[in-house]
MISE-68332 format. One record per residue: residue in one letter; x, y, z of N, C-alpha, C in turn. Coordinates in pm, whole numbers, plus 50000, padded with zeros to 5 digits. Each point is the difference from the previous one (the first is absolute). Last residue first. Example, Ala and Ser with C-alpha at 12.3 -4.5 7.8 and 13.67 -1.06 7.14 Angstrom:
residues 2
S512854977550708500825011950006499235010950073
A500294942849993499115011950000500905012050000
***
This chain:
residues 199
X529215039751735500935001750094499484998550130
X498065001649533500044990850070501034994850130
X498885036849678501084994049961500034985750050
X496455030350077500264995249847501074994250017
X499445014950394499094990449994499694997249850
X503155034450093500444988450079499144987149984
X498445045049860501154995549912500494987250060
X496755019250276499484993549888500964996449888
X501715024150349499394990150058499194990349896
X501625042149891501294990550009499624987150052
X497875044049777499464989750095500974989349996
X500635056549907500304986249947499594989550110
X499885049850033498904993449989500114983949978
X503405038350107498944999650068498764992850024
X504035006649704500865004250125498874997950128
X499094993249499500934993250039500294997450163
X497365034449807499104985149988501074991450058
X501475042649930499115001050108499474986050020
X502545006949616500924997650122499065001650135
X497845004049550500584988050042500834998650122
X498335039249917498794992150008500544985050027
X502875036449847499504999350139499144993550037
X501504998249560501074993450093499585003950139
X497455016649651499894985750037500594996350070
X498025044749906501144997550045499814984250044
X496935034949760501204989449939501034994450073
X495555009350258500435009349832500744990149947
X498514988450488501245004749962500325003549855
X495734985750139500455004150148501595004849957
X496894987249679499275010150072500725005850105
X501504967149690500365010849988499195010250074
X501004950250034500545009950078500015012549955
X498024962449807500374990050120500805014450114
X498585004549515499145003650093500024991650126
X503434998549657499875013350059498695000350078
X502634956349965499075005449905499855013450064
X502604968150218500655010149933499225006649911
X499734962050392499185005349879500835012849960
X502274957250297499415014350028499485003349842
X500624951450316500355006249896499595015850031
X501504948050155499775010850045499875006849866
X500894951649989499785005750164499585011950050
X499444962349516500495016150046499784999550178
X501534961149640498995002450112500165014050054
X500904976349477500545008150117498924999350138
X499924984249500500084988150116500675006650118
X498215022449625501044993549942500394992850127
X496375026350007499714993149877501164993449970
X499405025350392499564987050021499964994849869
X501495046550084501014986049988499244989650015
X498325041749735499884994950127501114986850005
X497535045349676500894988850021500394997350172
X497345037849802499344991350048500784986950033
X502385043149893498625001049970499494988350100
X505164994649991499265011649925498434998050022
X503994982350335499094993749867499175013749980
X504744980250309498995012049965499104995749885
X503374977250418499415000549881499425009849967
X503624973550364499235010649975499455003049867
X501304955150286500535008149891499045009550049
X501684954350258499405009949976500365010049905
X500094940450009500715014550044499145013049989
X498834949649890500865000850137500795015950000
X496784990049643501374993849985500864999350140
X497045035450025499694994449848501494990449990
X496995045250315500844986350007499704989849857
X499715058250103499334987749930500884987850042
X498495059450050501084987750045499404985149967
X498705046249711499634989050100501354994950060
X497345045549718501364995250057499484988150065
X497215024149589500204997950163501424996050005
X497005035549641500604984450026499974998550136
X499665039749597499374997450100500404984650010
X503665031749806498275002749989499754991550101
X504784987750013499235012049920498694995749949
X503234988850439499104992849916499605014649910
X502755006150367500435000049881499284995649877
X499125001150471499885012249979500535001949851
X499774958050233498615005949988500225013049927
X503844978550074499144992749900498755003949988
X503035019650324500315003749873499164993749890
X499024989350456499745012649956500415005449875
X501604956250144498355003949977499395010749974
X504904998250124499534992349849498574997449951
X501625021750444500425002349914499344996749856
X499334973450341499125012850042500415007949882
X502444960950035498724999849951499405008249975
X504055006050240500064998149856498644998349932
X500205001450475500035010349929500084999849830
X499624961050258498685009049978500375012249942
X503064957949838499415008550131498955007149993
X502114976349668501055008250021499455004250167
X497614966849654499925018249999500945007550033
X499694951250081499495001549841500135016749975
X501054981350453500594994049892500165003849886
X497685022250340501374999750007500564993949908
X495514994650000500265010049956501455006250034
X498534959750152499585000349867500725011649921
X499374997750465501264993149966500044997549847
X495935016850172501345012850021501124992649963
X496244974449994499985009749898501075009349995
X499224967050328500534992949914499885011849855
X499095022750465499974985149954500864995949885
X498255048750020500554992450101500014986049944
X499305055549824499884982250009500544997050093
X497605044950093501614998149912499814984750000
X495815040750039501004991050084501364997549937
X494575026149971501134993749934500674993650089
X495965030250062501364998850065501004992949944
X495274992649794500265009850118501415000450085
X499824970749534499285000450125500085011150090
X500554976149454499745008750094499434998750132
X499994969349630501525003849996500205009950094
X495744987449842500424991750102501415003150017
X497865025849670499695002250121500544992150124
X501474989849581500455013150061499305000550098
X498194963949795501414996750035500745011650068
X495825006449781499864994250120501344996350082
X500565021849557499275006650115499914993350129
X501294974749614501135007150061499315012050111
X496704970249737501014993050114501125010050051
X497145023049692499454991650112500844995150106
X501945010849586499705008950077499344997850131
X499944967249701501505002350053500005009950082
X496154991749750500314992150105501105002950069
X499365030149631499114997950107499974991550111
X503014995449627500035009950063499115004050133
X499174964649686501354997550121500215014050052
X496165000049709500014991750106500924998250094
X500875020449572499055008750102499594991350118
X502794980049657500665009950096499055008850091
X499634958349711499315000150136500915012250054
X500924984149556498775004849977499375002450147
X504784991149966499375010549930498725004249997
X502584972950364499164997149897499535012049916
X503004995950403500584996549876499124994949868
X498094994550475501325007249999500584995849859
X495944980650176499695011549905501465006349977
X499284966750337499624994649859500035008349930
X501095015650434501134988449945499944996649845
X496415024550240501285009549962501124987949920
X496074981650165499725011149903501245007649963
X500234971150368499884992749888499885009749862
X499665022550438501554993949962499714991549868
X495645012550158500855012049956501844996849944
X496194958350043500445010150071500745011749947
X496254970849728501505000450004499985009750139
X496164987749714500164993550120501215000350083
X498955026849632498865006050087500294988450115
X502124999149558500995006550090499005002350135
X498464984349590500564988950046500735003850120
X496185030449828501004994749944500464988850109
X496275030150098499744992849884501114993149942
X501455038550254498674997150017499254993049864
X504665023750087499674985250034498654995250006
X500865050050000500994990849869499984983850018
X498315027550341499115003549826500714991549916
X501705000450450498714991849979499465001749872
X503695022150065500614988649976498704991850005
X499435043950067500624998149902499914986649943
X499415014350420498955000449927500264998949861
X503544999450292499124988250053498795003949900
X502545034049936501034987949973498814988650027
X499085038650170499445001749875500574986849919
X500855010050461498864995349996499754996449846
X503795020750141500244984050004498544996349945
X500045046849996501184992649909499674985649995
X497215022850335500115008549830500544987549939
X500424996450467498495002549972499875001149870
X504614999250160499124985450020498675001449931
X502685040649962500604990649922499304986650038
X498315037050181499885000749865500364988549943
X500215003050459498364998949970500185002249838
X503945006950177499774982450057498585000349913
X501925042750051500404993849876499834985850003
X498115024550337499355007849878500874991649898
X501394994750426499044992449974499465004449872
X504945004450025498975005050053498774992149993
X505314985450047499095000349907498555005250047
X503575007950270500924994649917499015000849833
X498665010150476500195009749918500804993949882
X496544971250104500385014150027501434998750123
X497494961349858501415000849949500355014950003
X495654983450164500984994450102501585001549898
X495045014249871501135011850043501014993250070
X496504969649820500725008249887501025010550048
X499364955450305499285010549945500855010449884
X501264949150020500025008550051498835011249994
X500914964849696500694991650140499955009850102
X496485002649563501155003450057500844994250148
X496424976349650499965009550097501595002250025
X498584979949530500204995950146499875013450065
X497804988449543500805012850041500144992650143
X498524963549630499785012250090500865009650036
X498034963249596501595002350077499455013950065
X496244962849899500605010349938501265005850064
X498364951549882499735006750103500785012549964
X497334953949752500985011850013499915008650102
X499684947649964499245011650016500635012049976
***
């Protein structure tokens, strides 16, 4: 039986990320942009074989298919946005346990990770994402354009930052680096990243 793709609830109140991300930005980003991607996916899959699939399966099955670009873009953006909200938490923190040791081993320690992650997010040309990814037993920092996502090439994302302008323009205007730095220093959900790693 076909079940609609749903907009997941935020894991915190809309004002909980302030002052780094304002309630107004969350209301528009989550309540309008994210919701539109979900609504578009449901419209595009209605009456098709995709209607019985999970969102992640739709993303993986439409990736690289030129005739499915519109569905891929909306499905991947819906998935990426859910992952983004879950990558944030009020108060943030620092990596611990196995994840901290892997960052030391693969990324040169937390301070170097922080510098390189901020650089990846800031230097992504145009719209896109920066990711901390686990693949083949190692961590890496990746950036993807538009709706692209590491889940289509076997990576396991641990954290992401959305650097589409709608993610930060109301609060930071053109100062993407200020937005990224504030998120990295204050909002990253390292506990959830540990869970995703299985640490």
